[in-house]
N, C-alpha and C positions, 0 to 999 in steps of 0.2 A: 574475526567474526564476533558479533555481539547480538544479544536479544533485545528487542525493543517493543514499543507500543505506538500505534497510530492514532490519530484523531478519530478514526473510525471505531476504535474501541470505546470512545466517549460519545458515540453518535447521538443518543437520547439526552445525555447530560449537557450537551452543547446546543441542543435543538431548540426550536421555538416552543416546545412543550415543557421545557424546564422552567420552573418559577424564576430561577436565576441561573442562566447558563454558566457553566464553568469557564473560567478564563484560560488563556493559553498558559499563563504562569502556574495556575492551579493544576493543569494537566501535566506540566513538566514536573512539578513537585510530586504529584501522585505517581508518575512513572518511576521516579527515583526511589520513592518509598517502597514501591512494589518490587524493586530489584532490577528494573529495566536499565539499560545503558544507552539506548538509542530512542529518540522520539521523532517520528515521521509526521510532519505537519502537512497533511494530505487533503487537498480540496477544501481548505479552510478559508472561507471567503474573507473574514476580517483581515487576514494577512495582506490582501491586495491593497489596503489603504494605509498600511504601516509606513511611516517615514523612516529615514535613516536612524534617527534617535531611538525609535521604538524597536527597530530591528537590532540595534546595538544592545538594547536592554534584554531582548530575548536571548541573544547570543551570550551575554554575560550571565544570565540566569542559568542557562543550560551548562555553561562552563563550570559555574559554582556548584552545580548539582552533579557534575561528572557525566553529563549526557552529551552524546553526539547527536547532531541534528541532521535530518533529511527533509526534503521537500517533495510535495506532490501536486500536480496540476493536471489539466486536460487540454489536449490540442497540440498541434505540431506547427502552427504558423510561426515562421522565423521571428517576427517581432515579439510574439508572446513568449517563445522559448528563450529568447535573449533577455527579455525583461526578467524572467525567472532565474536566468544565469546571474544577472546582477544581484538579485536577492540572495542567491546561493553564496555569492562572494561576500556579501555583508553578514551573512549568518555563519560563514565557515562551513558550508555544506558541500559535500563532494558527490552526492547522489540525488538526482531529481527524477521522480517518477512521472510519466505522462501516459496519455491514451491517444490513439490516432484520431478519434472522432470527437467532435463537440456537437452541441445542438444544431449549429448552423453550418457545419463543415464535415463532410464525410469523404475524404480523399481516397481514390483508388491506390493501388500499390505503386504505380508509376509516379503519380503526383506526390505521394508520401515520400518516396525516395528523393525526388527532386527537392522538396521542401527541407527535408532533414539534412541534405548535403549543404544547405546554406547555413545551418546553425550548429551542427555537430562539430565542425572544425573549431568553432569558438569554444565549445565545451572541452574539446581535447586540449586546446591551448591553456585553458583555465584549470585543467586537472579535475574536471567534473564529469561524471558518468551520467548519461541519460538512459533511463529504463522505460520501455514500453510495456504496459501491463496486458496480460492475457485476459480477455473477457469476451462476452457473447456477441458483441457487435462486429467483431473482426475474427475471421477464422485463424487458427493457429498457423496454418500454412501461409496465409497472407501476411501475418505478422512477421514470420520468419523470412519471407521473401523481402520484406522491407528492411529488416535488420541486416540480412546478407547483402542486399543491394547497396546499402550505404557503406558497409564494410569497414567499420571503425571499432576499435577496442573500447571506445567510450560510448558505444550504443549497444544496449542489450535488452534483456527481457526481465520484467518484474513478474515472477511466477505466482499466480493465484489460481490453482487448478479448479477450484470450486466455481469460479466465474463462468467457465466455458461449458459447463453442463447444460445450460440453457440453449446452447447451440448444438446439443446432442454430441458433444465431444467428451470422450471418457477422460477423467482426470489422469489416469495412468498414461494415456497416450499423449496428453498435453505435457506431462512431466518428461516423458522420454524424448519427445521432439525438441523441447526447449532447453533441456538440461545444459548443453554446452554453451548456451548463450545467456544463462541466467545471471543477473547482477544483484538481485534482491528477491527475498521471498516474503509473501504475505501468508501468515499462518492463521487460517480459520477453518474450523470443521463445519460440516454440513450434513443434512439428512433429509430424507423424504418421510412425511407422515401422511396417513390417509385423512381425507376430509370427512366431515360428518356424513354418515350414510354411505361411506366408501365411494363417494363420487369424486374421483380425482385425488390429487396429492397436493400438499404444501411442501415446497422446497425452501428450507430455511436453515439458519445456523443452529448449532448445538455446542455444548462444552467440548473442548478439545479432547480427543480420545474416545468420544462417544458416538461418532458419526462415521461417514464414509471416507474421510481423508486418510489415505495411507501415508501417514507422516514418516514412518521409518523408511518406506520405499522411496519417498520423495527425497529424503536426506541422503539416502544411499546413492541415488542417481545424480544429484546436484553437487554433493560434497561441499557444503558451505563452509565448514570449519577449515578444510584444506585450502579453499579458494578465498577465504576472508569475506564471505557474503553475510550480510546482516539478515536476521529473521524478525519480522515485524508482526505483532499480534493485531488482528482485526476481529470483528464480529459481524454476524447477521442475526442480531437478537430481535425477535418480534416484540412489538409493543404488548405489554401485559394488561389483561382486562382489569386488574386491580388499580391501574393508574400509574402516575409518574413515580411515586416513591418506590413501588414494587419493581418497576422497570429499571430505575436507577440502581437500586440495590442489587438486582440480578446482573446488571451490566458490570458493576464493580466485581461481583463474585466471579463472573466468567473471565474477566481480565486477570484477576488474581490467580485463578486456576490455570489459565493458559501460560502466564509467565512463570509460575511455579513449576508447571510441567516441563517447560522448555529448560529451565535451570537445572532440574533434576536429570535431564537427559544428557547433560555434559559429561 
């Protein structure tokens, strides 16, 4: 087991709002400097255009920094998943995270099982695990129906209990249901705050340990150290009214706080 950081922890610093978005190499170096040992390149569009030489450079940089790489994408179309399996091979990755839906494709459970049965055997043969993330577009029950329907040790769940709240699923219930199938954990805290005038709520991220995430309960249920599962820091940091510099500074502080908190928990 190791602690790491996702591109989602750099959400604003790699966005179009950044005067100069951080590069992948800069994120890798920052992760190593903060004490992370894993970097999850998750939904990072520039990676799609990388050729073999660029992927080799990323792999070499990660190796030199002592980092393990993981990948993240969306969708379960066989051609797409096999393309990411090829990238995983070039990067030395053994964990790929995905989601069932894309903007143009929302398979039901039967179709999802059929599609995954085309690509998961190739993942098995390559020694790569595919993890499907918990999130609000798909019920946890349906996600588990798909995972069990495929029935492979190389297909599991990427647990992010905060995502499913928007589906009115309790984080504790999501943790309990998915625990035996978890292959990767996204660690981000979350909280509700009242809107101005007490008209509704805002549901957003907060520093780890200050919100509703029962981290200790999640770890007790999933047992990542015993099972060798990596824990990856992410954020839901709202844009700050003071602008980019304040937002970027707070994003860094949250990342540093999260990884330090995880390291102290060992």
